[in-house]
N, C-alpha and C positions, 0 to 999 in steps of 0.2 A: 781762159784761165781759171774762172769760178769753177767750171766743171773739175778741171785738175785739182784744185782746192779742196771740193767736196771729195774728189777720189782718195785724195791723200789723208785727208780727215777719216774717211771711211776704214781704208786700210789699217790706220793707226788704232782706230776704235775697236776693230775686230781683233787686232793683235793684242790689245791691251786687256779685252776680256779674256782671252785665253789664260787657263789656269797657269799659276805660277808654283811649280814643285821646286823644293830644294832637296836635291838628291847629292849624294857625295858621289864624286866621278873618281875618287882615288885609287878605288879597288878593282875599277873596270878594265878589262883587257881592250885595248883599242890597238889595232894593228896599223903600223904606219908603211904600207906597202908601197914598194915603186910604182907598182899597177895603179894604185889610187891616185898617184901624180899625174900620169898619163891621161887617166881618165879626167881629172880637172882639166888639163888643156885641152883635150878634146872638146869637153862640154863648153868651155868657154869660146872655142873656135866655133863650134856649130851654133850657139847662141849670135854669135856676131855674125856668121853668116847669114842667118835667119833675117837679123836686123837690117843687114846690107839688101838684102832682096826685096826689102820693104822701103827701101830708101831712108831708113834710120842709119846715125852715124854707128860706127862699132863703139863697145865699151873699153875704157882704159882700165887696165888692172890696177886695184888698189891693195897695198899691203894691209892698210887698216882695215877695209872690209875683209880680208881674208883671215887676219887674226881672230876677229870674232865669228866668222865663219866657222873656223877651227873650232874655237871654244864651244860654238853651238852644236858641232856633231859631236863632240865628245860628250855633252850633255845628254843629246838624244839616246846615244849608243848606251850611257850609264844607266837610262830609265827604260830602255828598249822600246821607244817609239818614237816617231816625228810628232813635232810640236812647233809652236811659235811662242812657247814659254820665255819671258822675260825679253819679248822683242822691242817694247818701248824703251827699256834700259839700254839694248844694244844699240837701236837707234839715236837714243840720245847720246850715247858716248862717240858714236861714229861722228852725228852732226858736230858735237864741240870739237873732235878732233881733224875734222876736215872740212868745216863750214859747209855741210850738206844743208841743201834745201828740204829735201826729203830723202827718204829711206824705205826700201822695200827688201823682202826676201822670200824666195822658193825654197820649200825643203820636199825631200823624197826619201825612200829608202826601198830596197831589196830590187833595184832594176841592176841589171849586169853589167851594162856600160853606159858610155854617155848618150848614145844615140837613142836607147830606152829612156833614159831619163828625160833627155830632152822631148821625146814624143809624148811621154807624159804629161809634163808640163803644157806642151802645144794643144792637148786633146783636153785641157782644163781651161776655161774661159777665164778664170782669175790669174792663173799662173801664167798664160799666155799674155793677159794684158798687163802684167808685171815686166816680162820678157821685151815686149815691145814698147814699153814706156819710155817717158822721156827722160832718161837716165844719161848720164855721162862716165860712170865708174861702175865697176863689178869686181867681185872676187869669188871663185868657186872652190869650196872644200869639199874632198870626197875622202870618207874613212870608212874603213872595213871592221867591222865587230868580229869577235873572236869565232863566231859561226861562220864566217866569211860573206856576210852580209853585207852591202854598200850603205853607207848614207850620205845624202847630198844635201847642202845648203849654199845658195848662191845668193848674194846680197849684193843690192843694186843701190845706188845713190847718184843724184844729180848735184854737183859741186857748185857752189853759187860764186866762188871766187876763182873760177876758171884753173883749178888744179892741173 
């Protein structure tokens, strides 16, 4: 338990020190493509399949996490890069809305499909650790910018109230 607490504290600390930029997303062209929704479903399925192969429970979809994952994708598209800006704020809001014990996220861009994004996260020890972590809920947002590039945000949390 102590190791898990230290890991959570480290994740939150790293995300807190990431720069917090305030860019307007109002004038950004974000494509809400049907294909992006299909990629969301595929990525959630492949993450859950991976977890099940390791004996971990699958993750339940969270509408709250999905709302914040979508907002973060919109923000990343507006500035043209992936980041964890404002993660502490997102995590705090999610925690207060769903009584989450802890929250984490994976982000990516430029992968062409769910399998590529999953493999990219699997090849990164920190992203892999998040996907395999002791979480109960998740949501995946996939958006496409006006140049046709995919942006991915997956938020994970463990509910303390058995949501």
